C-alpha positions as CSV (number, residue, x, y, z in Angstrom):
1,M,84.3,-17.4,93.4
2,S,86.5,-15.3,94.7
3,T,86.3,-11.7,94.4
4,Y,88.9,-8.8,94.8
5,T,89.4,-5.0,95.5
6,L,89.7,-2.9,91.9
7,N,91.3,0.2,93.5
8,Q,94.5,-0.8,95.0
9,Y,97.5,1.2,94.9
10,P,101.2,0.3,95.6
11,W,102.6,1.0,99.0
12,W,104.9,4.1,97.9
13,K,101.5,5.8,97.3
14,Y,100.2,5.6,100.6
15,L,103.2,6.6,101.8
16,L,103.4,9.5,100.3
17,I,100.2,10.7,101.1
18,G,101.2,10.4,104.5
19,L,104.1,12.4,104.4
20,V,102.4,15.2,102.5
21,M,99.9,15.1,105.2
22,L,102.5,15.2,108.1
23,W,104.1,18.3,106.3
24,G,101.5,20.2,105.8
25,F,100.3,19.2,109.7
26,I,103.8,20.4,110.8
27,F,103.4,23.8,108.8
28,A,100.0,24.5,110.1
29,L,101.2,23.7,113.6
30,P,102.3,27.6,114.4
31,N,98.6,28.3,113.8
32,L,97.3,26.4,116.5
33,F,99.1,28.5,118.9
34,G,97.5,31.4,119.4
35,E,99.1,34.8,120.7
36,D,100.5,36.9,123.4
37,P,99.4,40.1,124.4
38,A,102.6,42.1,123.9
39,V,104.7,45.4,124.3
40,Q,107.1,46.5,121.9
41,I,109.6,48.7,122.0
42,S,111.8,50.7,119.3
43,G,114.1,53.5,118.8
44,A,112.3,56.7,117.6
45,R,115.5,57.9,116.1
46,E,118.7,56.3,114.4
47,H,121.2,56.7,117.2
48,V,118.8,55.2,119.7
49,T,120.2,51.1,120.3
50,I,118.1,48.7,121.6
51,D,120.2,46.1,123.6
52,A,120.3,44.2,126.5
53,S,121.1,47.5,128.7
54,L,117.6,48.9,127.3
55,Q,116.0,44.6,128.5
56,N,117.8,45.2,132.5
57,R,116.1,48.2,132.3
58,V,112.3,47.1,131.2
59,V,112.7,44.5,133.7
60,G,113.6,46.8,136.4
61,L,110.8,49.2,136.0
62,L,107.8,46.1,135.6
63,S,109.4,44.3,138.9
64,A,109.0,47.4,140.3
65,E,105.3,48.0,139.9
66,N,104.8,44.2,140.1
67,L,103.6,43.7,137.1
68,P,104.5,39.6,136.0
69,Y,105.6,39.5,132.1
70,K,105.6,36.2,129.8
71,R,109.4,36.9,128.7
72,L,111.4,39.2,126.9
73,E,112.6,39.2,123.2
74,L,115.4,40.9,121.7
75,E,115.3,41.2,118.1
76,D,115.7,42.7,114.9
77,S,116.3,46.1,116.5
78,R,113.5,46.0,119.0
79,L,112.1,44.7,122.6
80,L,109.1,42.4,122.5
81,V,107.8,41.6,126.3
82,R,105.1,38.9,126.3
83,F,102.4,39.1,128.6
84,T,99.4,36.3,129.3
85,D,96.5,38.9,130.8
86,P,95.5,42.6,128.4
87,D,95.0,44.2,131.5
88,E,98.8,43.4,132.2
89,Q,99.8,44.6,128.9
90,L,97.8,47.9,129.3
91,K,99.7,48.7,132.3
92,A,103.1,47.8,131.2
93,A,102.4,50.2,128.0
94,D,101.6,52.9,130.1
95,I,104.3,52.5,132.8
96,L,107.0,52.2,129.3
97,K,106.2,55.1,127.8
98,D,106.0,57.5,131.1
99,R,109.5,55.8,132.0
100,L,111.6,55.3,128.9
101,G,110.4,58.7,127.8
102,R,110.5,60.1,124.0
103,D,113.2,58.4,122.8
104,Y,111.3,55.1,122.5
105,I,108.5,53.9,120.7
106,V,105.8,52.1,122.8
107,A,103.4,50.1,120.6
108,L,100.9,47.4,121.8
109,N,100.7,44.2,119.8
110,L,99.9,40.7,119.7
111,A,103.1,38.5,118.9
112,S,102.2,34.8,118.2
113,S,103.4,32.0,121.3
114,E,104.6,29.5,118.8
115,P,107.5,27.2,120.3
116,G,111.0,28.3,119.8
117,F,111.7,25.2,117.8
118,L,108.8,26.3,115.2
119,R,110.9,29.8,115.2
120,A,114.0,27.8,114.5
121,L,112.4,25.9,111.6
122,G,111.4,29.1,109.8
123,L,107.9,28.6,110.6
124,S,105.5,31.4,111.4
125,P,101.7,31.1,111.7
126,M,99.5,32.8,108.6
127,Y,98.6,36.5,109.1
128,L,95.3,37.5,108.8
129,G,93.6,40.4,107.1
130,L,91.4,42.6,108.6
131,D,88.0,40.9,108.2
132,L,89.6,38.3,110.3
133,R,91.7,39.3,112.9
134,G,90.5,43.2,113.2
135,G,93.0,46.2,113.2
136,V,92.9,49.7,111.8
137,H,91.7,50.4,108.0
138,F,92.8,54.0,107.1
139,L,91.9,56.1,103.9
140,M,93.8,59.2,103.5
141,Q,93.9,62.0,100.7
142,V,96.8,64.0,98.9
143,D,96.0,67.3,98.3
144,M,96.6,67.2,94.8
145,D,95.3,70.9,93.5
146,A,98.4,72.1,96.2
147,T,100.7,70.4,94.8
148,L,99.9,71.6,91.4
149,K,99.7,75.3,92.7
150,Q,103.2,74.9,93.9
151,V,104.7,73.7,90.7
152,E,103.0,76.6,88.8
153,E,104.3,79.2,91.2
154,S,107.9,77.7,90.8
155,Y,107.2,78.3,87.2
156,V,106.7,81.6,87.9
157,E,110.1,82.5,88.7
158,E,111.7,79.9,85.9
159,I,109.5,82.1,83.1
160,R,110.0,85.3,84.5
161,A,114.2,84.3,84.2
162,Q,114.2,82.8,80.9
163,L,112.6,86.5,79.2
164,R,114.9,88.3,81.2
165,S,117.5,86.2,79.8
166,E,116.3,86.6,76.4
167,K,115.7,90.1,77.2
168,I,112.0,90.5,76.6
169,F,110.0,93.1,78.2
170,Y,106.8,91.8,80.3
171,A,104.6,94.4,82.0
172,S,103.8,91.2,85.1
173,V,104.1,87.9,85.3
174,G,101.8,85.9,87.7
175,R,100.3,83.1,88.4
176,A,96.5,82.6,87.4
177,A,93.2,82.5,89.7
178,S,91.7,79.9,87.1
179,G,95.5,78.1,87.3
180,G,98.4,78.2,85.2
181,V,101.0,80.8,84.8
182,L,99.8,84.2,83.3
183,A,101.9,86.7,81.4
184,E,101.2,90.3,80.4
185,F,103.0,92.4,77.6
186,K,102.8,95.8,76.8
187,D,103.0,95.1,72.6
188,A,101.8,91.7,70.8
189,A,105.5,91.7,69.1
190,E,106.7,90.9,72.6
191,R,104.3,88.6,73.3
192,D,105.5,86.5,70.1
193,K,108.6,86.5,71.4
194,A,108.1,85.5,74.4
195,A,105.8,82.7,72.8
196,Q,108.6,81.6,70.8
197,A,111.4,81.7,73.5
198,L,109.9,79.9,76.1
199,H,108.5,77.5,73.6
200,K,112.1,76.6,73.3
201,N,113.2,76.4,76.9
202,L,110.4,75.4,78.1
203,P,108.5,72.2,75.9
204,T,106.3,70.7,78.2
205,L,104.2,73.7,78.9
206,Q,101.3,74.7,77.0
207,Q,100.6,77.8,75.2
208,D,97.3,80.0,74.9
209,E,96.6,83.4,74.0
210,P,93.4,84.7,76.3
211,G,93.8,88.1,75.3
212,P,95.7,90.5,72.6
213,L,98.6,90.9,74.8
214,S,98.4,87.7,76.6
215,L,99.9,84.9,77.1
216,K,98.9,81.6,79.2
217,L,101.1,78.4,79.6
218,T,99.4,75.3,81.6
219,L,100.8,72.4,83.0
220,G,100.9,69.4,79.9
221,E,98.7,66.6,81.0
222,P,102.2,64.1,81.1
223,E,103.9,66.2,83.6
224,I,100.2,66.5,85.9
225,R,100.2,62.9,85.8
226,E,104.3,63.0,86.2
227,K,103.6,64.8,89.5
228,R,100.7,63.2,91.0
229,D,102.7,59.9,90.6
230,F,105.8,61.9,92.9
231,A,103.2,63.3,95.4
232,L,101.7,60.0,95.5
233,Q,104.5,57.3,95.8
234,Q,106.8,60.2,98.4
235,N,103.9,59.6,100.5
236,I,103.4,56.1,100.0
237,T,107.1,55.8,101.1
238,T,107.0,57.8,103.9
239,L,103.7,56.1,105.5
240,R,105.6,52.8,105.2
241,N,108.5,54.0,107.3
242,R,106.1,55.2,110.0
243,V,104.1,52.4,109.5
244,N,107.6,49.9,110.2
245,E,107.6,51.9,113.5
246,L,104.8,49.8,114.8
247,G,106.0,46.8,113.9
248,V,103.3,45.6,111.9
249,A,103.0,42.5,110.0
250,E,102.1,42.6,106.3
251,P,100.4,45.5,106.4
252,I,99.0,46.6,103.3
253,I,99.6,50.2,102.0
254,Q,98.7,50.9,98.2
255,Q,97.2,53.5,96.0
256,Q,93.0,54.1,95.6
257,G,92.5,56.3,92.5
258,N,94.8,59.2,91.8
259,D,94.7,60.5,94.9
260,R,94.4,58.9,97.3
261,I,96.1,56.0,99.8
262,V,95.0,52.8,101.6
263,V,96.9,51.7,104.9
264,Q,95.5,48.8,106.5
265,L,97.2,47.5,109.9
266,P,95.7,43.9,110.4
267,G,96.0,43.5,114.4
268,V,96.8,46.7,115.6
269,Q,95.4,47.3,119.4
270,D,96.4,50.8,119.9
271,T,94.6,52.6,117.0
272,A,95.9,56.1,119.0
273,R,99.1,55.4,118.8
274,A,99.1,54.3,114.7
275,K,96.6,57.6,113.9
276,E,99.6,59.9,115.9
277,I,102.6,57.9,114.3
278,L,100.6,58.4,110.6
279,G,99.4,61.8,111.6
280,A,102.7,63.2,112.2
281,T,103.5,66.2,109.9
282,A,107.1,67.2,109.2
283,T,109.0,70.2,107.7
284,L,113.1,71.0,106.9
285,E,114.3,74.4,107.8
286,F,118.2,75.5,106.6
287,R,120.5,77.1,108.6
288,L,123.7,78.3,108.8
289,A,126.4,76.4,111.1
290,D,127.9,78.7,113.7
291,E,131.0,78.6,113.1
292,E,132.5,81.2,115.2
293,N,131.5,79.2,118.6
294,D,132.2,76.2,120.4
295,W,129.4,73.0,120.1
296,Y,131.4,71.5,123.1
297,Q,131.1,74.7,125.3
298,A,127.6,75.1,124.7
299,E,126.8,71.5,125.2
300,S,128.7,71.1,128.3
301,T,127.7,74.9,129.8
302,K,124.0,75.0,128.2
303,R,124.9,78.4,127.6
304,I,124.4,78.8,124.0
305,P,125.3,82.1,122.0
306,L,122.2,84.3,121.7
307,N,121.9,83.9,118.1
308,S,122.7,80.3,117.7
309,R,120.9,77.0,118.6
310,L,122.2,73.9,119.7
311,Y,120.9,70.9,117.5
312,K,121.3,67.0,118.1
313,D,122.2,64.9,114.4
314,R,120.7,61.6,114.4
315,E,123.5,59.8,115.7
316,G,123.1,62.3,118.9
317,R,126.3,64.7,118.5
318,P,125.9,68.4,119.2
319,V,125.4,70.4,116.3
320,L,125.1,74.6,116.3
321,L,123.7,76.5,113.7
322,Q,122.7,79.8,113.4
323,K,118.5,81.1,114.2
324,R,118.3,82.6,111.6
325,V,116.0,80.2,108.9
326,M,117.5,80.8,104.8
327,L,114.8,78.5,103.6
328,T,112.4,76.1,104.7
329,G,110.7,73.0,103.5
330,D,107.7,74.7,101.7
331,S,109.8,76.3,99.6
332,I,110.4,72.7,97.7
333,V,108.7,72.0,95.3
334,D,110.5,68.4,94.1
335,A,113.1,66.5,95.8
336,A,114.6,63.3,94.1
337,S,117.5,61.2,95.0
338,G,120.5,60.7,92.7
339,L,123.9,60.2,92.0
340,D,126.5,63.2,91.4
341,S,127.7,63.5,88.1
342,Q,132.1,64.6,89.0
343,S,131.9,62.7,91.9
344,G,128.9,60.0,91.4
345,S,128.5,60.0,95.0
346,P,124.5,59.9,96.3
347,A,122.9,63.4,96.5
348,V,119.8,64.8,96.6
349,F,118.3,67.1,93.7
350,V,116.2,69.9,95.1
351,T,113.8,72.4,93.2
352,L,112.6,75.1,94.9
353,D,109.5,77.7,94.1
354,G,110.0,81.4,92.9
355,K,110.1,83.1,96.1
356,G,112.1,80.5,97.9
357,A,114.6,80.2,95.1
358,K,115.2,84.3,95.2
359,R,115.5,83.9,99.1
360,F,117.8,81.5,98.8
361,E,119.9,82.9,96.5
362,D,120.6,85.9,98.2
363,A,121.2,83.9,101.4
364,T,123.8,81.8,100.0
365,K,125.8,83.9,97.6
366,D,127.1,85.5,100.6
367,N,128.1,82.1,102.7
368,I,129.9,80.5,100.1
369,G,132.4,77.8,101.4
370,K,130.6,77.8,104.9
371,R,128.8,74.3,106.3
372,M,125.0,74.9,106.6
373,G,122.5,72.5,108.0
374,V,119.2,70.8,106.8
375,V,116.9,70.3,110.3
376,F,114.6,67.5,110.0
377,I,110.9,69.1,112.0
378,E,108.5,67.0,113.3
379,N,105.2,67.3,115.0
380,K,104.0,64.5,116.7
381,T,101.6,63.8,119.5
382,E,101.6,61.1,122.3
383,T,98.6,60.0,124.4
384,K,99.1,59.4,128.2
385,R,96.4,58.4,130.8
386,V,96.8,60.5,133.6
387,D,94.3,60.4,136.8
388,G,92.7,57.5,134.7
389,E,92.0,59.8,132.1
390,L,93.4,59.7,128.4
391,K,95.1,63.2,127.4
392,K,97.4,64.2,124.4
393,T,100.0,66.3,124.4
394,A,102.0,67.5,120.9
395,Y,105.8,67.7,120.9
396,T,108.0,68.3,118.2
397,V,111.2,66.9,117.4
398,E,113.9,68.3,115.6
399,E,117.5,66.8,114.4
400,V,120.0,67.4,112.2
401,I,119.7,65.4,109.4
402,N,122.2,66.9,106.9
403,L,125.5,69.4,107.3
404,A,127.2,69.8,104.2
405,T,129.5,72.8,103.0
406,I,127.8,75.6,99.8
407,R,130.1,75.7,97.1
408,D,128.0,77.7,95.1
409,R,125.7,80.4,94.7
410,L,122.3,78.8,95.1
411,G,119.3,79.0,93.2
412,R,116.0,77.3,91.8
413,R,117.6,74.2,91.4
414,F,120.6,72.7,93.4
415,Q,121.8,69.5,95.0
416,I,123.2,68.4,98.6
417,T,125.7,66.0,98.2
418,G,127.9,64.9,101.1
419,L,125.6,62.0,102.3
420,D,126.7,58.6,103.8
421,S,124.8,56.1,101.1
422,T,121.8,56.0,98.6
423,R,119.7,55.2,101.2
424,E,120.0,58.1,103.5
425,A,119.9,60.8,99.9
426,R,116.4,58.8,99.8
427,D,115.2,59.5,102.9
428,L,116.4,63.3,102.8
429,A,114.7,63.1,99.2
430,L,111.4,62.1,100.9
């Protein structure tokens, strides 16, 4: 009586299973090598270069302090210094922060220690989330009430302008305490004329008559949603740009609910640095260029004209602007990037509130043909170890992000052109 095995398979099936298992093992290899404590160095501004000279400088600083390191890697506009011990990593971070200055961002990180041949094959370890790797979790809330209040204040001046253009007499126009814009009239006939004119010119606003001589205008639900979505997306994009400074692999930045943003940074060791970067506040200032004095002389002699200030643009070039501020970012209600309808070049379309529009119109009507600089002002904090204790220091970064010529009298809505790319326009709008 003969016996035989029922579950016999062709040899090529066994070979296929073996190849699949081998292929899976190769792809899983990067996860077996763990991570090195590392210090990541990147530029705080666009004109700051990360190159071999910086690498040599870092080597010199570490050697002077007798701090051993595993190796240095220069890639993707950043310098990564690997260590074998977390204590050496912390000491090196403190030294590099102090010696390199504010032109560079020095952050703690964890870098995969996989061999070079695996990286050459394009293989990388599986990135773990907060539950497996640890890190930082932030929940941020956008102040939607302040956003909508600013939009309503911008409509106050718009409604006044519409009534004046239609030659409709009104007693007062202002923002109502309960929200919306309240217009008061001396008689019902003027109120009715105003209602018709505003319905025609501002159809997105909803109208109500709280009194016999009053007209209340409020934002419609579609416009409220649009403004809220814009504010959220604006903040999400800004947070993404700041997270890029930390060099976090696969961060999570997403909307939660109507007014909240979740930020998860897996593997981040330096939580204080993460808070500093994400919590930085910024604003804009519009100033006229000082064309009567020479910026080169002011830069070389360090003698700045009495009514001027010396700035630098993002490429590090000196720019001389007047001290008098034409407009601040607090007056900007909306800003969107796009293309100029005439030239097709990148542009930023800006909308101001009522007070800002009046001030800007008065400032630009007498300066047509002159250049105007947009100054980006960012308030940051840094943490340094002094006598064994961590101390926080506040500082301000100011740089000119755009220098353009005033072509016409500017009011509530205007556009900024002369930008190099759509990316620059998008960044300026944010």
